[in-house]
N, C-alpha and C positions, 0 to 999 in steps of 0.2 A: 132086872133085867140081869146079864150077866156081862160086866164090862170085859171082860177078858176076850168074851165071843165079839162083842159090839168092837173091838181092838183089832181084830182079825180081818172081820167083815172093812172094815175102814182100811188096812193094810192091801188088802184086793181089791178095793176099790182105787187107791193111789198107784197101786202099782199096773193095774188092767190086767194080771193072772196070776191064778192060783201058784204056779211054776215060781214066780218072782217072789211073790209074798212069802212063800214057802220058805225060798233063801234068807230071805230079811228076818223068818221070823223063828227060824234053824226046826223047822216043823216038816214032817214029810206031807206031800200033797194031800194023801188019803185021812191023815188026821186032820187038816187044816179044812178040807173038804166037810169031814163030819161035825166040824165045830161051830162052821158056818151054818149049816142044815140045821141043827138045834136052835140056831137065834133064828133063823127062818120059821121053823114049827111053832117057836115061841109067839113070832109076832104075827103068824097065819099069813105071811105073802113072801113071795119069790122075790128076791134081792139082784139079782144077776139073770141075765140071760147071755148066750152065746153071740159072739159076734168074730165073724172070720177064725183066727186061733185064740183069739183071746175070749174074754169078758167085757160084757157093758151093764152100768146099772139100769137096771127097772126103774119106772116111778118112785117106788117104794125106797129103791137103793139109793135114790137120789136124796130123797127127804133124809135117810139114814146116814147119809155122808154130809148133809149141811148141820146137822146136830153134832155128830160125831167130831167135826171140824172144831167145832166150839168146846167139846167136852174136852178132847185130848191137848189143843191150845192153851186153856185153861187149866190143864193138868200140869201142861210144862211152865205155865207163869206161876202157878203155884210153886214148885220146884225151885223156879228162879228165886222168887222172894224170901222164899229158907234159907237159900244159901246165901243169899245177898244181904239179906237182914232189910230188904228195902222194895216196899210193896208200891209199885208205881199203878197198878190197875186201879188201886183204889183211892188214888189221889183226887180229892175234890176236884169236879169238874162242872163247867158252864157248858152244857151241848145244846149248839143252834143248826138248825137244818136250813139250808140256804136252797130255795127254789132255782131250778137249772134255768130259769129264765130270765132271772136277775142278772143284771150285767156286773161281772165281779168286782169292776173297779166301785160300784157302788156300795158292793156288799163289804169292801174291804173300809170306806169310808164309814159305815154306819155300822159296823162290828168293834173298831178300834176306839172309840169310847170305853169300851167296857175293859179294856186291859188293867188301864191303873185300878179300877177297884176288885179285879180279880186278885188279890194280893195274894190269898194261899190255895188258889184254884187256877186250872189251866182252861184254855178256849177249844172247845173240839168244835170243830165245823163240821158238817156233812151236807152233801150236794145231792137234790133226786129233784123228782118229780113231786110238785105238792100233794098228790093224794097220799102218796107212802108218806111224804113228812109230816103229814098230820095226824095219820095213823098211829107215829111214833108218839107225835106230842102227846096224842089221846091218852095212851099209856105210860105216860111220863117217862119217856125213852129221851126227850128230848125236852129242853126248857122254853126254848124260841122258835119260831118259823120265821123268817124274813123270803117274803113274797110282793109278787105285783100286781096281785089281787087279791082281794079281800076273802073271808073265809067264804066257799062257797055256800048255799044255802040246801044245795042238794046233798049234801054231807051231813050225816046225825052226829056230828062231833061237838062235845060242849066245848068252845073255846071263843075267843073274845080278839076281834081285830082292833089293832091300834094304828091309826094312819100317823106313818111319819114323815111324810111329804110327797110332793107332788113337783114334775119337773117339763118344762117344755123340751122340744127336741131339736137339737142342730143336725145339719147337715155336711159332712166331710167330703174332700176329694183330693187325691195325693195330686201333688204339681204335675207329675208325668201324665196323669188322666187329663189332663187341663190342657195340656200342652197337645195330647196328641188327637183331641177333638178340635182344637183350633180357639181354644179358651183363653184369654188373659184372666187371671185372680181378678181383676178391676171390673173387667164385662162380664164376667161370671156372676159375681153378687151382686151389680148393677141389675141383672135378669133374672135375680132370685126371686120366687121359686121356678118360673119360666124355664131357666134354665135349665132343671132337672129331667125336663122332658127330651133334651139332646144330649144327654149323656148315660151311658150304661148304671145300673143300678141294683144294688144289693136289697135284697128282700129280707126281712125278718120272717122267720119260719111261721107256717099257720098255727102254731101250738102258742106262740107267744101271743101276749096279752096285749102289746101295743101293735100287731099287725091288723086287727080291724079298725083301729081309729087311726093308720095311717092309709089305709085304703079309704077311709071315709074324707080323709083329711087332702087326698089326692083328688077325691070328686068332687069335692066343694070347691076347690081351686082350678077346675076341670085339665087337668093334668094327666096325662099318657106316658107312664116312664117305660122302658126297654129294661125288664128285669134279665138278667144274665144268670144270677144264681140267689138261692134262698137257703139261709142258716138259722137253724136253732139255735144257736150257741152264739154270743154275740162277739166274746174274743175272737171265733173263727172268722166272721163277717169281718172285723176290723182289721184281722191280719191280711185277708183279700184286698181291703181297701187300701190298707197301706203299698202294695203291688201294684196300685193304680187301675184292678179290675173293674172297680165301679164305685159309683157315690155309696156313702153308709150315712147312718146317722146314730146319734147316740145323745144321752142326756144334756142339756144344756147346761145344769149345773157342773158337771165337770169336761165341759167344751174347751179350755186352756189345756186341761192336763191330756185329753186325747190327744189333741191336735200334735202338742208336744211330743208325746209318746209316740205316735205314731208316724209322725213325720209328715202331716196332710193340713190342708189348707180349710179354714172356715167358709163355707160358701153361704151360708145364712143361717137364722133360726126360725123356727116356729111356734109362738108361746101359743097357740091354742091347738096344736099338736102337744097332749099330754101324757106322761106317763105318771103313774102312782105308785107308791111303794109302803109295804105295812109290815109290820109287826103282830105276830100272832102268838097269841099266849094261852095258859090255861087261868090265868087271872084277869079277872075283870078289872077291880084296880089293881096298877101297878105298885107291888111292893119289893120286886127282887130288883137289889141293888144295880145290876148289871143290867137288866131291861130298862130300868130306870135312866141310868146313862146313855142307852142307846138312842132310845126315844126324846129325851130332852136335848141331844147334842144334835141329832137329826133334825130336829123340829128349829132350834135356835140358831144350827151355823149352816148344815149341808144344806137344807131346803130352805133357807129363811127368805 
């Protein structure tokens, strides 16, 4: 591949037109168009199509752009490393993927014990959907994945699930919400969980692991709640809960922390409504020092 031609294509993709790219590259539009045509002929696919007065990438063009972003960003990092004498890119790292359904406060407590162990490496955290994170784990781009579900049996990935622990769930409400509903805190606690049926409720999203467990728990307790909003993101749920929009829940192991951080009141806890947390790794037996620190601290302290 001619990387000069690739750089020309990358510049057009970023600027959105041959004319603007020509100005940046100090080339005539005719020359630039000819160079791009050579790369398209070599790849056997068009990379652009007309969009109004400009150009937009084809599907192949978007693929080229993603790779070119990495290639030329890496080139700039190389120049920086050579000029500064400090190569940050290749500093040892412990790479962790956190499923987006895991509460951020839980992830923080789970990962914190790894920091003293990583004396000569940095902690790199990535958040995303569990299947994408497991795919990264399978090709060793991640060292560990933190999840609220075990490794799905439907995925053909050779990895191992380590249970970190489990927690019951606690329900919270802002003082303004209780006042608006005519409840004192004492009365709400005395009537828990029946009081949930008389208060607006913030429901976890359908993609969260705890959602079906919550629905089962409500059914077992013959409770029908008035759902005013649903959220996949736990932090967003708590932000709305803090403003008094509705009752929300969180892990009992962090109940005091949640109440203090979001200025909300604890209504009651459900020990039989359980959320579980897992570490998923390539290792069957845990040998990585950071993974060992995470799992032992979680079992011994956080979820004890």
